[in-house]
N, C-alpha and C positions, 0 to 999 in steps of 0.2 A: 426476470424481475418478479418479485412477489408483492402483492398488495393485500395481504391477509389482515394486518392490523393497520388502521389508518394513521396511528401515531408512530408506527415503526415500519421501516421498509427494509426488505432483505434483497440484496443484489449480489448475485454470484457467491452466496454463502456469507456475505458480510451484512450485518444489521446496521442500518442507518436510521437516525431519527427522521420522521416524516418530513420535517421542514428542511432538512439538509439536502435532500434530493431535489426539491423544488428550487432551492437556492443555487443549485449547480447549473452552470451555463448550458444551454442547449447543445452546443458543440461538444462539450465533455460528455453529456448524456448520450449523444449519438455515438461517440467513440467507445464509451463503456458498453453500449448495446452491441456494437460491431465486434468488440473484443469477446463479449460473452457468446455471441453466435459463432465466432471462430473457435473458441474453446470447445463448444458443444460439438462442432463438426470434427475437430481433431480428436475428441474423445470417441466419437463413433468410428473414425478411422483406426484409432488405437485398438478398440475392441475387435474390429474386423481383422486387423493384423495379428492380434493375440490368438484369435481362433485359427488363423492360417498356420501360425507357428506351432500350435498344439497339434493340428492335423499332420503337419510335416514331421514333427517329432515322433508321432506314432508310426508314421510310414517308415521313417528312418530306422526305428527300432525293429520293425517287422522285416525290413530288408537286411539289416545286420544279422538278424536271427537266421534268415535264409542263407546268407553267405557262410555262416558258421556250420551249416549242416553239410554232412557228407554221407556216403553210403555206410560209414561206420557208426554214425549216431542218429540215423533216420531210417525210414523204410524205403529210401530210394535205391534203385539198383546201381551197381558200380558203373554200368555202361552210361548212366546219365551224367557222369562227372566230366566226361571229355577225356582227351588224350593226356596222359601223364598227370592226372589230378588225384587219383585214388590212393589207396594204401600202398606204400612202398614195399616191395618184396623184401622179406627178411633173409639175411644170409644164413646159410645152413652151415653152422660151425664157424671156426675161426679162420685164420689166414691159411691154414694148412700146414703140413709138416715141411720142414726145410729139407730139401733134397741133398743127397750126398753125391756131388759130381766130382769127376776127376779134374784136378787142377791143370791148367794149360801149361804145357812145358815150353819154356822159352829157351832156345839154345841157338848156337850158330847155324845149325843145320836148318832150322825152321825159318831163319831170317835170310838165307841166301836165295838168290834167284836162280831159277833153272833157265838155262839158255837152250832153246831148242832150235836147231838149225835143220833145214831141209837136207836130205841126203841125196 
């Protein structure tokens, strides 16, 4: 509450004529004072939380940058990446040439069983 000009009163950003506030019941004046104190406290909490959000956003950006780094785009050695993390080995050449194998011969001879009896 501000009492700069005796003919005009400013409460919570609202200008009231001086007589209007005095005509307001004491219970309503107390309620307005309590609400203004609550608003001020919540504004302080909001400012504190905004600072925390900004700090955490900066930390997140820093951590995301670290995650994107590898031995290929930083000065870290490949051994610092752990097992199976680094650059994948490139294949040397294509699939290779197709071999020329003899086709399997299927005939009655290959499908019969040999019976071996002891002599």
